[in-house]
C-alpha positions as CSV (number, residue, x, y, z in Angstrom):
1,I,4.2,-5.0,-39.4
2,G,4.2,-8.0,-37.1
3,Q,7.0,-7.3,-34.7
4,W,8.8,-4.2,-33.5
5,D,12.1,-3.7,-31.6
6,F,11.8,-1.6,-28.5
7,Y,14.4,-1.2,-25.8
8,N,16.0,-4.7,-25.9
9,C,12.5,-6.3,-26.4
10,V,10.8,-7.6,-29.5
11,L,7.1,-6.8,-29.3
12,K,4.2,-7.9,-31.4
13,V,2.4,-5.0,-33.0
14,R,-0.8,-4.6,-35.0
15,P,-3.4,-1.9,-35.6
16,P,-4.9,0.0,-33.9
17,C,-2.1,0.0,-31.3
18,L,0.7,2.5,-31.8
19,C,4.2,1.3,-32.7
20,P,6.5,2.5,-29.9
21,R,8.5,5.6,-30.9
22,P,12.2,6.2,-30.2
23,E,11.2,9.0,-27.9
24,T,9.4,6.5,-25.7
25,E,12.7,4.6,-25.4
26,E,14.2,7.8,-24.0
27,L,11.3,7.9,-21.5
28,V,12.1,4.4,-20.4
29,E,15.8,5.4,-19.8
30,Y,14.7,8.3,-17.5
31,V,12.3,6.1,-15.6
32,A,14.9,3.3,-15.2
33,K,17.4,5.6,-13.6
34,D,14.8,6.6,-10.9
35,I,13.9,2.9,-10.4
36,Q,17.5,1.9,-10.0
37,Q,18.0,4.6,-7.3
38,M,14.9,3.4,-5.5
39,I,16.1,-0.2,-5.6
40,E,19.5,0.8,-4.1
41,I,17.8,2.8,-1.4
42,L,15.5,-0.2,-0.6
43,R,18.5,-2.6,-0.5
44,K,20.3,-0.4,2.0
45,S,17.2,0.1,4.1
46,D,16.1,-3.5,3.9
47,G,19.5,-4.8,5.2
48,T,20.0,-7.0,2.2
49,K,23.0,-5.2,0.8
50,N,25.9,-7.5,0.1
51,N,29.2,-5.6,-0.3
52,N,30.7,-8.3,-2.5
53,D,27.9,-9.1,-5.0
54,D,24.4,-7.7,-5.0
55,S,23.5,-8.8,-8.5
56,N,21.2,-11.6,-7.3
57,I,19.7,-9.8,-4.3
58,V,15.9,-9.9,-4.1
59,N,14.4,-7.1,-2.1
60,S,11.5,-8.0,0.1
61,R,9.9,-4.7,-0.9
62,K,9.4,-4.3,-4.6
63,V,9.2,-1.0,-6.5
64,R,5.6,-0.7,-7.7
65,I,5.1,0.7,-11.2
66,L,1.9,1.8,-12.9
67,D,1.9,2.2,-16.7
68,V,-1.1,4.3,-17.8
69,G,-2.2,3.9,-21.4
70,C,0.0,0.8,-21.9
71,G,-0.8,0.2,-25.6
72,T,1.5,-2.6,-26.8
73,G,2.8,-2.8,-23.2
74,A,6.2,-1.5,-24.3
75,I,7.1,0.7,-21.4
76,G,6.0,-1.6,-18.5
77,I,7.3,-4.7,-20.2
78,A,10.7,-3.1,-20.9
79,L,11.0,-2.1,-17.2
80,A,9.8,-5.5,-16.0
81,K,12.5,-7.2,-18.2
82,M,15.1,-4.8,-16.9
83,F,14.4,-5.3,-13.2
84,P,12.8,-8.8,-13.0
85,N,13.6,-9.3,-9.3
86,D,12.9,-5.8,-8.0
87,V,9.6,-4.5,-9.5
88,I,6.0,-5.3,-9.9
89,V,4.3,-3.7,-12.9
90,S,0.6,-2.9,-13.3
91,S,-0.9,-1.4,-16.4
92,M,-4.1,-0.1,-17.9
93,D,-5.6,1.0,-21.2
94,V,-9.1,2.0,-22.4
95,S,-8.7,-0.1,-25.5
96,E,-9.6,-3.8,-25.4
97,A,-7.2,-4.3,-28.3
98,A,-4.4,-2.7,-26.3
99,V,-5.1,-4.7,-23.2
100,A,-5.1,-7.9,-25.1
101,L,-1.9,-7.1,-27.0
102,S,0.0,-6.0,-23.9
103,A,-1.0,-9.2,-22.1
104,E,0.2,-11.2,-25.2
105,N,3.5,-9.2,-25.3
106,A,4.1,-9.8,-21.6
107,K,4.0,-13.5,-22.2
108,F,6.0,-13.2,-25.4
109,V,8.8,-11.2,-23.8
110,L,8.8,-12.2,-20.2
111,G,7.6,-15.8,-20.4
112,E,4.4,-17.6,-19.4
113,N,5.3,-18.0,-15.8
114,Q,6.5,-14.5,-14.9
115,S,5.0,-12.9,-11.8
116,H,6.2,-9.3,-11.9
117,Y,3.9,-8.0,-14.7
118,N,0.2,-8.1,-13.7
119,D,-2.6,-8.7,-16.2
120,P,-3.4,-5.3,-17.8
121,L,-6.7,-3.6,-16.7
122,L,-9.3,-2.3,-19.1
123,C,-10.1,1.1,-17.7
124,A,-9.4,4.8,-18.0
125,A,-7.1,6.7,-15.6
126,K,-10.0,8.6,-14.1
127,Q,-11.9,5.4,-13.4
128,Y,-8.9,3.7,-11.6
129,T,-9.9,4.7,-8.0
130,H,-10.9,3.0,-4.8
131,G,-14.2,4.9,-5.3
132,E,-15.1,2.4,-8.0
133,N,-16.3,-0.8,-6.5
134,F,-14.4,-2.9,-9.0
135,F,-11.0,-1.5,-7.8
136,K,-11.7,-1.1,-4.1
137,D,-9.7,-4.2,-3.1
138,I,-6.7,-3.4,-5.3
139,T,-3.6,-2.2,-3.5
140,F,-2.2,1.0,-5.2
141,E,0.8,2.4,-3.3
142,Y,2.7,3.0,-6.6
143,D,6.2,4.3,-6.4
144,V,6.4,5.1,-10.1
145,V,3.7,6.1,-12.5
146,V,4.7,6.3,-16.1
147,S,2.6,7.2,-19.2
148,N,2.8,7.9,-22.9
149,P,-0.8,9.2,-23.0
150,P,-2.8,10.6,-26.0
151,Y,-1.3,14.1,-26.1
152,I,-1.8,15.5,-29.6
153,P,-4.1,18.6,-29.5
154,S,-7.2,18.2,-31.6
155,K,-6.2,21.1,-33.9
156,D,-2.9,19.3,-34.8
157,M,-4.5,15.9,-35.7
158,S,-5.0,17.0,-39.3
159,T,-1.2,17.5,-39.6
160,L,-0.4,13.8,-39.0
161,T,1.2,11.8,-41.8
162,V,-0.9,9.2,-43.5
163,D,1.2,6.3,-42.1
164,V,0.1,7.4,-38.6
165,S,-3.5,8.7,-39.1
166,D,-4.6,5.7,-41.3
167,F,-3.3,2.9,-39.1
168,E,-3.2,4.1,-35.5
169,D,-6.2,4.6,-33.2
170,Y,-7.5,8.2,-33.0
171,G,-8.1,7.8,-29.3
172,A,-4.5,6.8,-28.6
173,L,-3.3,9.9,-30.4
174,C,-5.7,12.8,-29.6
175,G,-5.6,14.2,-26.1
176,G,-8.5,16.6,-26.5
177,K,-8.6,20.3,-27.3
178,D,-5.2,21.1,-25.7
179,G,-3.9,17.5,-25.6
180,L,-4.0,17.4,-21.8
181,D,-7.3,15.5,-21.1
182,V,-5.6,12.3,-19.9
183,V,-2.7,14.1,-18.3
184,R,-5.1,16.0,-16.1
185,D,-6.8,12.8,-15.1
186,I,-3.4,11.3,-14.2
187,V,-2.4,14.3,-12.1
188,E,-5.8,14.1,-10.3
189,R,-5.3,10.5,-9.4
190,L,-1.6,10.6,-8.4
191,P,-2.1,11.3,-4.7
192,E,-4.4,8.3,-4.4
193,W,-2.3,6.0,-6.5
194,C,0.9,6.8,-4.7
195,K,-0.3,7.1,-1.1
196,S,2.1,5.0,1.0
197,S,1.1,2.8,3.9
198,N,3.0,0.8,6.5
199,I,4.3,-2.5,4.9
200,P,5.7,-5.1,7.4
201,N,9.2,-6.3,6.7
202,R,11.7,-8.2,8.8
203,G,10.7,-6.6,12.1
204,L,10.7,-3.1,10.6
205,G,7.8,-0.8,9.8
206,L,8.7,-0.5,6.2
207,R,7.5,2.7,4.6
208,R,8.5,4.3,1.3
209,P,11.9,6.0,1.9
210,F,11.6,8.2,-1.2
211,H,9.1,10.3,-3.0
212,A,6.9,8.6,-5.6
213,V,7.3,10.1,-9.1
214,C,5.4,10.3,-12.3
215,W,7.1,10.5,-15.7
216,M,5.1,11.3,-18.9
217,E,5.8,11.8,-22.6
218,V,3.9,14.9,-23.7
219,D,3.4,17.3,-26.6
220,T,6.0,20.0,-27.2
221,S,3.5,22.7,-26.0
222,H,2.8,21.0,-22.7
223,L,5.7,21.5,-20.3
224,R,4.7,25.0,-19.3
225,L,1.0,24.2,-19.2
226,I,1.6,21.2,-16.9
227,E,3.9,23.3,-14.7
228,H,1.2,25.9,-14.4
229,H,-1.5,23.2,-13.8
230,V,0.2,21.8,-10.8
231,A,1.7,25.1,-9.4
232,N,-1.0,25.3,-6.6
233,N,-1.5,21.6,-6.1
234,E,-0.6,20.8,-2.5
235,H,0.2,17.1,-3.4
236,I,2.0,17.4,-6.7
237,E,5.4,19.1,-7.4
238,Y,6.7,19.8,-10.9
239,V,10.3,18.5,-10.9
240,C,11.5,19.2,-14.4
241,G,10.8,19.1,-18.1
242,L,13.3,17.5,-20.5
243,Q,13.9,17.5,-24.3
244,D,14.2,14.5,-26.5
245,L,17.2,13.8,-28.7
246,S,15.7,16.0,-31.4
247,G,15.8,19.0,-29.0
248,L,12.0,19.1,-28.5
249,D,10.3,19.6,-25.2
250,R,9.0,16.0,-24.6
251,F,9.2,14.7,-21.1
252,V,7.9,15.8,-17.7
253,K,8.7,14.6,-14.2
254,L,6.3,15.1,-11.3
255,Q,6.7,14.2,-7.7
256,V,4.1,13.3,-5.2
257,K,5.0,15.5,-2.2
258,D,3.3,13.9,0.7
259,T,4.3,10.2,0.1
260,I,7.8,10.3,1.5
261,Q,8.1,8.2,4.6
262,L,11.1,6.9,6.7
263,F,11.9,3.4,7.8
264,T,11.2,3.2,11.5
265,K,11.5,0.3,14.0
266,R,8.2,-0.7,15.6
């Protein structure tokens, strides 16, 4: 294929990485709206709001984004391109090919000298924890977690068309028996990934003035299952499930309940 248009980006694509789908562009739209709201809140709280022109304002506190299962890098790169002055994007994938391709695409789309898209990590969601020595010195404190994880139930894999099953990685498609293996890993890690701490800023004790959120693209059978899965979770709240443009249940938004903090003077 060579190249693929995705949300105002031209990405390099090659097997075994998935070509980004139109539904994933919809996911980016939903995430971008939340990020824009976060940026506006930070501008007001940071004291950098300019009533005449805020187009070139650079917040001292960036919105921190984690793209889980980055594949080609499409989601994180699109968001980094959209908000170059206001976000820092981290990403991960279990596939060496995906990590290499997403890093290549970041340079291809964002430029060689960009500093708001970190080098992708080779790891699984369940491994990305301070309990692992390799990650103990990495700052998490993510405001937004976004993922298009493997979500097809194993029983449905045989129904895939040849153009998908023959060219795209099984591990990037199949999410286990019910399709929720990686989704459950993400939910388990969210409280640690999104835990907020005091961040110094211009004489203020800057803490997150909004709830961290998680957006995921999922199977049509998953919305009720995910809502049930987090129903008794003291840290995670099910916010909503949304349909794609084809009218199919496709997106879920979760909120990390205990990460909201207020800006307070020291």
